C-alpha positions as CSV (number, residue, x, y, z in Angstrom):
1,M,95.1,-8.4,-192.3
2,A,98.1,-7.8,-190.2
3,R,100.3,-4.9,-190.8
4,G,104.1,-5.1,-191.2
5,G,105.5,-3.9,-187.9
6,G,107.5,-4.8,-184.9
7,G,110.8,-3.7,-183.7
8,G,112.7,-6.9,-184.2
9,C,115.6,-7.6,-186.5
10,C,113.5,-9.2,-189.2
11,P,110.4,-7.9,-191.0
12,S,107.0,-9.5,-190.5
13,M,107.0,-10.6,-194.2
14,D,103.5,-9.4,-194.8
15,L,103.2,-9.3,-198.6
16,M,99.5,-8.2,-198.6
17,R,100.2,-4.8,-197.1
18,S,103.3,-2.5,-197.5
19,E,105.5,-2.2,-194.4
20,A,104.6,0.2,-191.7
21,M,106.8,3.3,-192.2
22,Q,108.0,6.0,-189.8
23,L,109.6,9.4,-190.3
24,V,113.0,9.4,-188.6
25,Q,115.6,12.2,-187.9
26,V,119.3,11.5,-187.6
27,I,121.8,14.1,-186.4
28,I,125.2,13.1,-187.7
29,P,128.6,14.6,-186.7
30,A,130.4,16.1,-189.7
31,E,133.5,13.9,-189.3
32,S,131.5,10.7,-189.6
33,A,128.8,11.9,-192.1
34,H,130.4,10.2,-195.1
35,L,130.8,6.8,-193.5
36,T,127.4,7.0,-191.9
37,V,125.7,7.6,-195.2
38,S,127.7,4.9,-196.8
39,Y,126.6,2.3,-194.2
40,L,123.0,3.4,-194.4
41,G,123.2,3.1,-198.2
42,D,124.5,-0.5,-197.8
43,L,121.6,-1.2,-195.5
44,G,119.1,0.2,-198.0
45,L,116.3,0.7,-195.4
46,I,116.0,4.5,-195.3
47,Q,114.7,7.0,-197.9
48,F,116.2,10.4,-197.3
49,K,114.2,13.6,-197.7
50,D,115.7,16.6,-199.5
51,L,116.0,19.3,-196.9
52,N,117.7,21.7,-199.3
53,A,115.1,21.7,-202.0
54,E,115.2,25.5,-202.3
55,K,118.9,25.4,-203.2
56,S,120.3,24.9,-206.6
57,P,122.8,22.0,-207.2
58,F,125.7,24.5,-207.2
59,Q,124.8,26.1,-203.9
60,R,124.9,22.9,-201.9
61,T,127.7,21.9,-199.5
62,Y,129.2,19.1,-201.4
63,A,128.9,20.5,-205.0
64,A,132.7,20.4,-205.4
65,Q,132.9,16.7,-204.5
66,I,130.1,15.8,-206.9
67,K,132.0,17.7,-209.6
68,R,135.1,15.6,-208.8
69,C,133.0,12.5,-209.1
70,S,131.6,13.6,-212.4
71,E,135.1,14.2,-213.7
72,M,136.1,10.7,-212.5
73,A,133.2,9.3,-214.3
74,R,134.3,11.1,-217.5
75,K,137.8,9.6,-217.2
76,L,136.3,6.2,-216.6
77,R,134.2,6.6,-219.8
78,F,137.4,7.6,-221.6
79,L,139.1,4.4,-220.4
80,K,136.1,2.3,-221.4
81,E,136.1,3.8,-224.9
82,Q,139.8,3.0,-225.2
83,M,139.3,-0.6,-224.1
84,S,136.4,-1.0,-226.6
85,K,138.6,0.3,-229.4
86,A,141.3,-2.1,-228.4
87,E,138.7,-4.9,-228.1
88,I,139.6,-5.6,-224.5
89,S,136.8,-6.5,-222.2
90,T,136.5,-5.9,-218.5
91,S,137.0,-8.8,-216.1
92,P,133.6,-10.4,-215.2
93,T,134.8,-11.0,-211.6
94,Q,132.7,-10.4,-208.6
95,L,133.0,-6.9,-207.1
96,N,135.0,-7.0,-203.9
97,E,135.7,-4.2,-201.5
98,T,138.6,-2.2,-202.9
99,H,141.3,-0.8,-200.6
100,L,141.9,2.1,-203.0
101,E,140.8,5.5,-201.5
102,F,138.8,8.0,-203.4
103,D,141.6,10.6,-203.6
104,D,144.1,7.9,-204.7
105,L,141.7,6.7,-207.4
106,E,141.3,10.3,-208.6
107,I,145.1,10.7,-208.9
108,K,145.5,7.3,-210.6
109,L,142.7,8.0,-213.1
110,G,144.3,11.3,-214.0
111,E,147.7,9.7,-214.6
112,L,146.2,6.9,-216.7
113,E,144.2,9.4,-218.8
114,A,147.3,11.6,-219.4
115,E,149.4,8.5,-220.3
116,L,146.8,7.1,-222.7
117,T,146.2,10.6,-224.2
118,E,149.9,11.0,-224.9
119,V,150.2,7.4,-226.2
120,N,147.3,8.0,-228.6
121,A,148.6,11.3,-229.8
122,N,152.1,9.8,-230.5
123,N,150.4,6.8,-232.2
124,E,148.3,9.1,-234.4
125,K,151.4,11.1,-235.5
126,L,153.3,7.9,-236.2
127,Q,150.4,6.4,-238.0
128,R,149.9,9.4,-240.1
129,T,153.6,9.5,-241.0
130,Y,153.5,5.8,-241.7
131,N,150.5,6.2,-244.1
132,E,152.2,9.1,-245.8
133,L,155.3,7.0,-246.4
134,L,153.2,4.1,-247.8
135,E,151.6,6.6,-250.2
136,Y,155.0,8.0,-251.0
137,N,156.3,4.5,-251.7
138,T,153.3,3.9,-254.0
139,V,154.0,7.2,-255.9
140,L,157.7,6.3,-256.3
141,Q,156.7,3.0,-257.9
142,K,154.0,4.3,-260.2
143,A,155.9,7.5,-261.2
144,G,159.0,5.5,-261.8
145,E,157.1,3.4,-264.2
146,F,155.8,6.6,-265.9
147,F,159.3,8.0,-266.3
148,Y,160.8,4.7,-267.4
149,L,158.2,4.4,-270.2
150,A,158.7,8.1,-271.1
151,Q,162.5,7.7,-271.3
152,R,162.1,4.7,-273.6
153,S,159.7,6.7,-275.8
154,A,162.1,9.7,-275.8
155,A,165.0,7.5,-276.7
156,A,163.1,6.0,-279.6
157,Q,162.1,9.4,-280.9
158,Q,165.7,10.6,-280.6
159,R,166.9,7.8,-282.7
160,E,164.3,8.5,-285.3
161,I,165.3,12.2,-285.4
162,E,169.0,11.3,-285.8
163,A,168.1,8.9,-288.6
164,N,166.1,11.6,-290.4
165,Q,169.0,14.1,-290.0
166,S,171.5,11.6,-291.6
167,G,169.4,11.7,-294.8
168,Q,167.9,14.6,-296.7
169,T,165.5,16.8,-294.9
170,S,162.0,16.0,-295.9
171,L,159.6,18.8,-296.9
172,E,157.0,17.1,-294.7
173,S,159.0,17.4,-291.5
174,P,157.9,20.3,-289.2
175,L,160.0,23.5,-289.4
176,L,159.9,23.8,-285.6
177,E,161.3,20.3,-285.1
178,Q,164.1,21.1,-287.5
179,E,164.9,24.3,-285.7
180,M,164.8,22.8,-282.2
181,S,166.9,19.9,-283.3
182,M,169.5,22.3,-284.7
183,D,169.4,24.7,-281.6
184,P,169.1,22.9,-278.2
185,S,169.0,26.2,-276.4
186,K,165.5,26.7,-277.6
187,Q,164.1,23.5,-276.0
188,V,161.6,24.1,-273.1
189,K,162.3,22.8,-269.6
190,L,159.1,21.2,-268.0
191,G,158.4,20.8,-264.3
192,S,156.5,17.9,-262.8
193,L,154.2,17.1,-259.8
194,S,153.3,13.7,-258.6
195,G,150.9,12.3,-255.9
196,L,147.7,10.5,-255.3
197,V,144.1,11.7,-255.8
198,P,140.8,9.9,-254.7
199,K,139.6,7.7,-257.5
200,E,136.1,9.1,-257.4
201,K,137.4,12.6,-258.0
202,A,139.9,11.7,-260.7
203,M,137.7,12.7,-263.7
204,A,136.7,16.0,-262.2
205,F,140.4,16.6,-261.2
206,E,141.6,16.0,-264.8
207,R,138.8,18.2,-266.3
208,I,139.5,21.2,-263.9
209,L,143.3,21.0,-264.6
210,F,142.7,21.1,-268.3
211,R,140.4,24.1,-268.1
212,A,142.5,26.0,-265.6
213,T,145.7,25.6,-267.7
214,R,143.9,25.8,-271.1
215,G,145.3,22.4,-271.9
216,N,149.0,23.4,-271.4
217,I,149.7,20.4,-269.2
218,F,150.4,16.7,-269.6
219,L,148.6,14.5,-267.1
220,R,149.1,10.8,-266.6
221,Q,147.0,8.8,-264.2
222,E,146.9,5.1,-263.2
223,P,144.6,3.5,-260.6
224,I,146.2,1.7,-257.6
225,D,145.3,-2.0,-257.3
226,E,144.3,-1.9,-253.6
227,P,142.8,1.0,-251.5
228,V,145.3,2.9,-249.4
229,T,144.9,4.4,-245.9
230,D,144.5,8.2,-246.2
231,P,146.9,10.0,-243.8
232,V,144.4,12.7,-242.9
233,S,141.1,10.7,-242.4
234,G,142.7,7.3,-241.5
235,E,140.2,5.5,-243.8
236,K,140.8,3.2,-246.7
237,V,140.3,5.1,-249.9
238,A,140.7,4.0,-253.6
239,K,143.1,6.4,-255.3
240,N,144.9,7.1,-258.5
241,A,148.5,7.9,-258.9
242,F,149.2,10.9,-261.1
243,V,152.1,12.8,-262.7
244,I,151.5,16.3,-264.1
245,F,154.0,18.0,-266.4
246,Y,153.7,21.7,-266.7
247,S,155.6,24.8,-267.9
248,G,155.9,27.9,-265.9
249,E,155.4,29.0,-262.3
250,R,152.0,30.4,-263.0
251,A,150.7,27.0,-264.1
252,K,152.4,25.4,-261.1
253,A,150.5,27.7,-258.7
254,K,147.2,26.8,-260.3
255,I,147.9,23.1,-260.1
256,L,148.9,23.3,-256.4
257,K,145.6,25.1,-255.6
258,I,143.6,22.5,-257.5
259,C,145.4,19.6,-255.8
260,D,144.6,21.1,-252.4
261,A,140.9,21.5,-253.4
262,F,140.7,17.9,-254.4
263,N,142.5,16.5,-251.4
264,A,145.3,15.2,-253.7
265,N,148.4,14.4,-251.6
266,R,151.6,15.5,-253.4
267,Y,155.0,13.9,-253.0
268,P,158.4,14.9,-254.5
269,F,159.8,12.7,-257.2
270,P,163.4,13.0,-258.3
271,E,164.0,12.8,-262.0
272,D,167.5,11.3,-261.7
273,V,167.4,7.4,-261.7
274,T,170.1,7.2,-259.0
275,K,168.1,9.5,-256.7
276,Q,165.0,7.6,-257.4
277,L,166.6,4.3,-256.2
278,H,168.0,6.1,-253.2
279,A,164.6,7.5,-252.3
280,V,162.9,4.1,-252.6
281,Q,165.5,2.5,-250.3
282,E,165.2,5.3,-247.8
283,V,161.4,5.2,-247.7
284,S,161.3,1.4,-247.4
285,G,163.7,1.6,-244.4
286,R,161.7,4.3,-242.7
287,I,158.5,2.3,-243.2
288,S,160.1,-0.7,-241.5
289,E,161.3,1.4,-238.5
290,L,157.9,3.1,-238.1
291,K,156.1,-0.2,-238.3
292,A,158.2,-1.6,-235.4
293,T,157.7,1.6,-233.4
294,I,154.0,1.6,-233.9
295,D,153.7,-2.1,-232.9
296,M,155.7,-1.4,-229.7
297,G,153.5,1.6,-228.8
298,L,150.3,-0.5,-229.4
299,A,151.7,-3.3,-227.3
300,H,152.4,-0.9,-224.5
301,R,148.9,0.6,-224.8
302,D,147.3,-2.8,-224.7
303,S,149.3,-3.9,-221.7
304,T,148.2,-0.7,-219.9
305,L,144.5,-1.3,-220.9
306,K,144.6,-4.9,-219.7
307,S,145.9,-3.9,-216.3
308,I,143.0,-1.3,-216.2
309,A,140.4,-3.9,-217.3
310,S,141.1,-6.1,-214.3
311,D,140.2,-3.3,-211.9
312,F,137.8,-1.2,-214.0
313,E,134.5,-2.5,-212.5
314,Q,135.7,-1.9,-209.0
315,W,136.8,1.6,-209.9
316,N,133.6,2.3,-211.6
317,H,131.6,1.0,-208.7
318,L,133.7,3.1,-206.3
319,A,133.1,6.3,-208.4
320,K,129.3,5.7,-208.6
321,R,129.2,4.9,-204.9
322,E,131.0,8.1,-203.9
323,K,128.8,10.2,-206.2
324,A,125.7,8.7,-204.6
325,I,127.0,9.3,-201.1
326,Y,127.8,13.0,-201.8
327,H,124.5,13.4,-203.6
328,T,122.8,12.1,-200.4
329,L,124.9,14.4,-198.2
330,N,123.7,17.3,-200.3
331,M,120.1,16.5,-199.2
332,L,121.0,16.9,-195.5
333,S,120.7,20.1,-193.6
334,V,123.9,21.6,-192.2
335,D,123.8,22.8,-188.6
336,V,124.5,26.5,-187.9
337,T,127.8,25.5,-186.2
338,K,128.7,23.4,-189.3
339,K,129.7,20.6,-186.9
340,C,126.9,18.2,-187.6
341,L,124.3,17.4,-190.3
342,V,120.6,16.8,-189.9
343,A,118.9,14.1,-192.0
344,E,115.3,13.2,-192.3
345,G,113.9,10.2,-194.0
346,W,111.4,7.3,-194.1
347,S,112.2,3.9,-192.9
348,P,110.3,0.7,-192.1
349,V,109.4,0.3,-188.4
350,F,111.2,-3.0,-188.2
351,A,114.5,-1.4,-189.4
352,S,115.0,0.8,-186.4
353,V,117.5,-1.5,-184.7
354,Q,119.4,-2.1,-187.9
355,I,119.7,1.6,-188.6
356,Q,120.9,2.3,-185.1
357,D,123.5,-0.5,-185.4
358,A,124.8,1.0,-188.6
359,L,125.1,4.5,-187.0
360,Q,127.0,3.0,-184.1
361,R,129.4,1.1,-186.5
362,A,130.0,4.3,-188.5
363,T,130.8,6.2,-185.3
364,L,133.4,3.6,-184.2
365,D,135.0,3.2,-187.7
366,S,135.3,6.9,-188.2
367,K,136.7,7.3,-184.6
368,S,134.3,10.1,-183.9
369,Q,134.1,11.3,-180.3
370,V,130.4,12.1,-180.7
371,G,127.8,9.5,-181.8
372,S,124.8,10.0,-184.1
373,I,121.4,10.7,-182.6
374,F,118.4,8.7,-184.0
375,Q,114.8,9.7,-183.2
376,V,111.4,9.1,-184.6
377,L,109.3,12.1,-185.6
378,N,105.5,12.4,-185.5
379,T,104.0,13.5,-188.8
380,K,100.8,13.5,-190.8
381,E,102.5,13.2,-194.1
382,S,101.7,10.3,-196.3
383,P,104.6,7.8,-196.1
384,P,106.1,6.1,-199.2
385,T,105.2,2.5,-200.1
386,Y,107.8,-0.2,-199.2
387,F,107.3,-3.9,-199.9
388,Q,109.8,-6.3,-198.5
389,T,110.7,-8.7,-201.3
390,N,113.1,-11.5,-202.0
391,K,114.7,-12.9,-205.2
392,F,111.4,-14.8,-206.0
393,T,108.9,-12.1,-205.4
394,S,111.0,-9.1,-206.6
395,A,110.4,-9.7,-210.3
396,F,106.6,-10.0,-209.8
397,Q,106.6,-6.8,-207.7
398,E,108.5,-4.9,-210.5
399,I,105.9,-6.0,-213.0
400,V,103.2,-4.4,-210.9
401,D,105.2,-1.3,-210.1
402,A,105.7,-0.8,-213.9
403,Y,102.0,-0.1,-214.1
404,G,101.6,1.8,-210.8
405,V,102.7,1.7,-207.2
406,A,100.1,1.0,-204.6
407,K,99.5,3.7,-202.0
408,Y,100.8,3.3,-198.5
409,Q,99.4,0.1,-196.9
410,E,97.0,-0.6,-199.8
411,A,96.4,-4.2,-200.8
412,N,99.4,-5.3,-202.9
413,P,98.4,-6.7,-206.3
414,G,101.9,-8.3,-206.5
415,V,100.8,-11.1,-204.3
416,F,98.1,-12.2,-206.8
417,T,100.3,-11.6,-209.7
418,I,102.6,-14.4,-208.6
419,V,99.8,-16.7,-209.8
420,T,97.7,-14.7,-212.2
421,F,100.5,-13.4,-214.5
422,P,102.1,-16.7,-215.3
423,F,98.8,-18.5,-215.5
424,L,97.3,-16.0,-218.0
425,F,100.5,-16.3,-220.1
426,A,100.1,-20.1,-220.0
427,V,96.5,-19.7,-221.3
428,M,98.0,-18.2,-224.5
429,F,101.1,-20.4,-224.5
430,G,99.4,-23.8,-223.7
431,D,101.8,-26.4,-225.0
432,W,103.5,-28.8,-222.6
433,G,106.3,-29.5,-225.1
434,H,107.3,-25.9,-225.3
435,G,106.7,-25.6,-221.6
436,I,109.3,-28.3,-220.9
437,C,111.8,-26.5,-223.0
438,L,111.2,-23.3,-221.2
439,L,111.4,-25.1,-217.8
440,L,114.8,-26.7,-218.6
441,A,116.3,-23.4,-219.8
442,T,115.1,-21.6,-216.6
443,L,116.3,-24.4,-214.4
444,Y,119.8,-23.9,-215.8
445,L,119.6,-20.2,-214.9
446,I,118.4,-21.0,-211.4
447,I,120.9,-23.8,-210.7
448,R,123.8,-21.5,-211.8
449,E,122.4,-18.3,-210.4
450,K,125.3,-17.7,-208.0
451,K,127.8,-17.8,-210.8
452,L,125.7,-15.9,-213.3
453,A,124.9,-13.2,-210.7
454,S,128.6,-12.3,-210.4
455,Q,129.0,-12.0,-214.2
456,K,128.2,-9.2,-216.6
457,L,125.5,-10.5,-218.9
458,G,124.1,-9.0,-222.1
459,D,120.9,-6.9,-222.1
460,I,118.6,-9.7,-223.1
461,M,120.3,-12.3,-220.9
462,E,120.3,-9.9,-218.0
463,M,116.5,-9.4,-218.4
464,M,115.9,-13.2,-218.6
465,F,118.1,-13.8,-215.5
466,G,116.3,-11.2,-213.5
467,G,112.9,-12.8,-214.3
468,R,114.0,-16.4,-214.0
469,Y,111.4,-17.2,-211.3
470,V,108.7,-15.5,-213.3
471,I,109.7,-17.6,-216.3
472,I,109.8,-20.9,-214.3
473,M,106.2,-20.2,-213.1
474,M,105.2,-19.5,-216.7
475,A,106.8,-22.8,-217.8
476,V,105.0,-24.8,-215.1
477,F,101.6,-23.3,-215.9
478,S,102.3,-23.7,-219.6
479,I,102.8,-27.5,-219.0
480,Y,99.5,-27.6,-217.1
481,T,97.5,-25.7,-219.7
482,G,99.3,-27.7,-222.5
483,L,98.0,-30.9,-220.9
484,I,94.5,-29.4,-220.8
485,Y,94.8,-28.4,-224.5
486,N,96.4,-31.8,-225.2
487,E,99.2,-30.3,-227.3
488,F,102.8,-31.4,-227.4
489,F,104.4,-29.2,-230.1
490,S,100.9,-29.1,-231.5
491,V,100.6,-32.9,-231.6
492,P,97.9,-34.6,-229.4
493,F,98.6,-37.6,-227.2
494,E,96.3,-40.1,-225.4
495,L,98.1,-39.6,-222.1
496,F,95.1,-40.1,-219.8
497,G,93.3,-42.8,-221.6
498,K,91.8,-43.5,-225.0
499,S,89.5,-41.2,-226.9
500,A,85.8,-41.3,-226.1
501,Y,85.0,-41.5,-229.8
502,A,85.6,-44.2,-232.4
503,C,84.6,-44.8,-236.1
504,R,81.3,-46.3,-236.8
505,D,82.7,-48.0,-239.9
506,P,86.0,-47.9,-241.8
507,S,84.8,-45.2,-244.2
508,C,85.2,-42.5,-241.5
509,R,88.9,-42.7,-241.2
510,D,89.5,-39.4,-243.2
511,A,90.2,-37.2,-240.2
512,T,86.7,-35.9,-239.9
513,T,84.1,-36.2,-237.2
514,E,81.5,-37.7,-239.6
515,G,80.8,-41.2,-238.6
516,L,82.3,-40.9,-235.1
517,V,80.3,-42.3,-232.2
518,K,80.9,-42.1,-228.5
519,V,81.9,-45.6,-227.3
520,R,83.3,-44.9,-223.8
521,G,83.3,-42.3,-221.1
522,T,84.5,-38.8,-221.5
523,Y,88.2,-38.2,-221.8
524,P,89.3,-37.8,-218.2
525,F,91.6,-34.8,-218.4
526,G,91.7,-32.0,-221.0
527,V,90.7,-31.9,-224.6
528,D,89.9,-35.3,-226.3
529,P,92.6,-36.0,-228.9
530,V,90.1,-36.8,-231.5
531,W,89.2,-33.1,-231.9
532,H,92.7,-32.4,-233.3
533,G,92.7,-32.6,-237.1
534,S,88.9,-32.8,-237.4
535,R,86.8,-30.5,-239.4
536,S,85.3,-28.8,-236.4
537,E,88.7,-28.4,-234.5
538,L,88.9,-24.6,-235.0
539,P,85.3,-23.8,-234.2
540,F,85.4,-26.1,-231.1
541,L,88.8,-24.9,-229.7
542,N,88.2,-21.3,-230.5
543,S,84.8,-21.4,-228.8
544,L,86.4,-23.2,-225.8
545,K,89.3,-20.7,-225.4
546,M,87.2,-17.6,-226.0
547,K,84.6,-18.6,-223.3
548,M,87.4,-19.7,-221.0
549,S,89.0,-16.2,-221.5
550,I,85.8,-14.6,-220.6
551,L,85.5,-16.6,-217.4
552,L,89.1,-15.8,-216.4
553,G,88.7,-12.1,-217.3
554,V,85.6,-11.7,-215.2
555,A,87.2,-13.6,-212.3
556,Q,90.2,-11.2,-212.4
557,M,88.0,-8.1,-212.5
558,N,86.0,-9.4,-209.6
559,L,89.3,-10.0,-207.7
560,G,90.2,-6.3,-208.3
561,I,86.9,-5.1,-207.0
562,L,87.1,-7.3,-204.0
563,M,90.6,-5.9,-203.2
564,S,89.0,-2.4,-203.3
565,Y,86.6,-3.6,-200.6
566,F,89.5,-4.7,-198.4
567,N,91.3,-1.4,-198.9
568,A,88.2,0.5,-198.0
569,K,87.6,-1.6,-194.9
570,F,91.3,-1.3,-193.9
571,F,91.2,2.5,-194.1
572,R,87.7,2.7,-192.6
573,N,86.4,4.4,-195.7
574,S,82.7,3.6,-195.8
575,L,82.2,6.0,-198.7
576,N,84.2,3.7,-201.0
577,V,82.3,0.7,-199.8
578,W,78.8,2.0,-200.4
579,Y,79.4,4.2,-203.5
580,Q,82.3,2.4,-205.2
581,F,82.6,-1.3,-204.3
582,I,78.9,-2.3,-204.2
583,P,77.8,-0.5,-207.4
584,Q,80.9,-1.8,-209.3
585,L,80.2,-5.3,-208.1
586,I,76.6,-5.1,-209.1
587,F,77.3,-3.6,-212.6
588,L,80.1,-6.1,-213.4
589,N,78.2,-9.2,-212.4
590,S,74.8,-8.1,-213.7
591,L,76.3,-8.2,-217.2
592,F,79.5,-10.1,-217.5
593,G,79.0,-12.2,-214.4
594,Y,75.6,-13.3,-215.8
595,L,77.3,-14.1,-219.2
596,S,79.8,-16.3,-217.3
597,L,77.0,-18.1,-215.6
598,L,75.3,-18.7,-219.0
599,I,78.6,-20.2,-220.3
600,I,78.8,-22.6,-217.4
601,I,75.2,-23.6,-217.7
602,K,75.5,-24.2,-221.4
603,W,78.6,-26.4,-220.9
604,C,76.8,-28.4,-218.2
605,T,73.5,-28.9,-220.1
606,G,74.8,-29.2,-223.6
607,S,72.3,-26.6,-224.8
608,K,72.5,-25.1,-228.3
609,A,71.5,-21.6,-227.2
610,D,73.1,-18.6,-228.9
611,L,74.7,-16.5,-226.1
612,Y,75.4,-13.6,-228.5
613,H,71.7,-13.4,-229.2
614,V,70.8,-13.7,-225.5
615,M,73.1,-10.8,-224.5
616,I,72.3,-8.5,-227.4
617,Y,68.5,-8.8,-227.0
618,M,68.8,-8.5,-223.2
619,F,69.4,-4.8,-224.0
620,L,67.4,-4.3,-227.2
621,S,64.3,-6.3,-226.4
622,P,64.3,-7.3,-222.8
623,T,60.6,-8.3,-222.7
624,D,60.7,-10.6,-225.8
625,E,60.4,-14.4,-225.3
626,L,63.7,-16.2,-225.4
627,G,62.5,-19.3,-227.3
628,E,65.2,-21.9,-228.0
629,N,67.8,-19.6,-226.3
630,Q,66.3,-20.1,-222.9
631,L,68.7,-22.0,-220.6
632,F,66.7,-22.2,-217.4
633,S,63.2,-21.4,-216.2
634,G,62.6,-17.8,-215.0
635,Q,65.5,-16.6,-217.2
636,K,63.5,-13.7,-218.6
637,T,62.7,-12.3,-215.2
638,V,66.3,-12.7,-214.0
639,Q,67.5,-10.8,-217.0
640,L,65.1,-7.9,-216.4
641,V,66.2,-7.7,-212.8
642,L,69.9,-7.8,-213.7
643,L,69.4,-5.1,-216.4
644,L,67.6,-2.9,-213.9
645,L,70.4,-3.3,-211.4
646,A,73.0,-2.5,-214.0
647,L,71.1,0.7,-215.0
648,V,70.7,1.8,-211.4
649,S,74.4,1.1,-210.5
650,V,75.7,3.6,-213.1
651,P,74.3,6.8,-211.4
652,W,74.9,5.1,-208.0
653,M,78.7,5.1,-208.9
654,L,78.9,8.5,-210.5
655,I,76.7,10.9,-208.7
656,P,76.7,10.5,-204.8
657,K,80.4,10.1,-204.2
658,P,81.6,13.5,-205.7
659,I,78.8,15.3,-203.9
660,L,79.7,13.7,-200.5
661,L,83.4,14.4,-201.0
662,K,82.7,18.0,-201.8
663,K,80.6,18.4,-198.5
664,Q,83.4,16.8,-196.5
665,H,85.9,19.2,-198.1
666,E,83.7,22.2,-197.2
667,Q,83.3,21.0,-193.6
668,V,87.1,20.6,-193.2
669,C,87.6,24.2,-194.6
670,L,85.0,25.7,-192.3
671,Y,86.5,23.9,-189.3
672,S,90.1,25.0,-190.1
673,I,89.3,28.7,-190.6
674,P,88.2,29.5,-186.9
675,H,91.2,27.6,-185.6
676,S,93.6,29.5,-187.9
677,F,92.0,32.8,-186.8
678,A,92.2,31.9,-183.1
679,A,95.9,31.0,-183.5
680,F,96.6,34.3,-185.2
681,W,94.7,36.3,-182.6
682,L,96.6,34.6,-179.7
683,Q,100.0,35.2,-181.4
684,F,99.0,38.9,-182.0
685,N,98.1,39.4,-178.3
686,L,101.3,37.7,-177.1
687,H,103.3,40.2,-179.2
């Protein structure tokens, strides 16, 4: 198998093995370091090593710049939150190169944050005042109704008292009433408080007031028809309007404390009717003015956010890009003179020319007088794994990498996954009707992939779009297996000819297999449609799919073992060939490979042998006669040989390899100690 290599402009596109890697060193002048890292990042063909691993993030050269980037990211999150609250979405336009510099963007974001913070603070104050005025207006209306009804009642009582005074004084009339009616100076002056209290606290509010004042108050409550916006919390709350009449400053102090404890908002209410009308007019006028002011402020805020939304994605991309650049620069080693930076990293061998071109462009664009130096280092370190992928193979490679990344230049399972993953899905999803629906939906994503790639999709849609080529392969294989299962939305069709079976007489037309006889050749492709709806449909199809799953599973396991052989041969590791590949292959095929062979023989011969019985008694009673379960002559001897091979392969796998690895390790240690001692002795003599 050829390795990825070569020094040309293009990779060798060898999917079976990861690309040949090299450790490179780049010496970059300080004035062109930022642009150089930016161009190398765009190229995406070098993985930098951290040469400052012993330093904390705060001790590194560009810690201040990263802090600035983090602050810019916080401001961008603030702007994003403001746009979400205003229900303004960012423009789904394709990201273009912005001409805005990093420093200019930092200043602009600071100005926008300060402006929006001030607008929000003013809007909160205005909104709170507006909500207070709305509550005040409600209190004026409800309390006005209270006082109007109270005045009518007082006038009626006054007329009744005057009528009683014009006649003879009754012995049943109270003495106090007579005394007060004769001496107005002895009448008590009552104070009043009005406001709103949450409806859920109204009963407890009334009870506490009664106990605290020992009943020396008069409380009148009435629920408000619609919930009002609370000025403090800004939420809709159902409230009751109340008016409290009390006597004395001591009672007033208690009532004020209770109102504060129950979050009851108090508002002044004039007793004079003229002042009441004037207060209602004044409050209504201020509400109208505040409403207009708030609307103007919100319109200004929305226009600002809309202008931000058009450039937000580019700003966010620039901030992330700058942070990634400075994070990479922090991984580079600064020269003693602080005039250049030293970078080390891994890159594919084929990318050498591209990296050097990027370094040259960065030198020219930054107008540096000194160019960057690129050189390849010799090392015994294990390189990272790099697979060159495209838009078709990338999704399959990501599926494999999710379970584990192959070691450097190991056989890549992603190549086989292109076929095995969608095919095994189709084995479970075998229906050519559903497969066609899946195919049409995926074709839409592929046809419009250029337009959809430039848009911001949702989480689910983004995942489907990224795996569109995986899904189309799954759809194609689902159509194929659906034709084999002969299912179109679970309905069978005679696509490839008529059924091989027919009714012997009219009495068998009850969707059963009784009375069916074979009248023509076997159905040419897939499952005969006569099986669908028959009494033996489930036993037949379940047996078919279960045995087919065994065959596919054993084939895939053999493929994995075969790949381990190619890996061992590629790395010239004879230990893995003799003590891993061979015993694994023997053990697997002695048991499950043999079972697969029995399944195929049973299908070909039409035998009624019980394979469960054969496999179980192969272990429990290997010397017993097979009887009616015998599928071929000499089967008993074959089973004994296979069982013996399986038993031998287990210690063959587990015992020799660890012992041999331990001996190799000891030999390496014994070889390295004299060399280390000789090097130490030579250095000591030189000193």
